[in-house]
C-alpha positions, 0 to 999 in steps of 0.5 A: 080725282084726288091726288094719291096720299104721300106717305113717308116711311122712316125705318132702317129695316130694308125688308120692312120698308119693302113691305110697307112700300108694297102695301102703300102702292096697293092702296094707290098711295105714294111711298117715300122711304128714308133709312136714317133719322136725319135723312127722314127728317130732311125729307119730311121738312121738304116733302109735304107728306100726308102721313109719316111712319116712323121707327124709334130706333134709327141711325143718325137721329133717333125716332124720338128726336125726329118726332120732337123736331117734326113737332117743332117745325111749322111745316110738319107740326100737324103732319100725322105720325104713326110710330112703329117700334119693336121696343116691346110693351106699351110705349107712350108717345105724345103727338103721334099714334103708335103700333108695336112691331110686328104689326098686322099689315091690314090693321096698319092700312086701316088705321092709315086710311082713317088718319088720311081721311080725317086729315083730308 
C-alpha cells in the first residue's frame, strides 16, 4: 500500500485550516499546517510535501514571496502548489494552480486528487 499523500497547508485562518485538515484526513492524506509565510516556507523546504495549499495574504512572508522562494529552491521547485485566495476576481499565478475563496470543498479535493495522482 502506498504511503499517504503529504499536504502542507499554509494559511492563517484557523477555521479554514481546521476544515482543510479534516478534508485531507478524510481522504487518508497527512495534513501539515503552518499559519504564516515564513514558517510555511521552512516546513516546505524541510518536509517533502506532495502538494502545498497556499494562501496569498499571510503574516510573515506573503504567499507571493513564499511561492517565489518555493520555485527557486531545488527541493520544492517541482512541488505542486494550489493557491487559495480571497482576493476576488481572476488572479494570474504562474507555476501554480489557483482557486478563489470561498471554494467548493469537493471540487478542491477532486483537483488535489488529480494533481497528486499525476505527480505519483
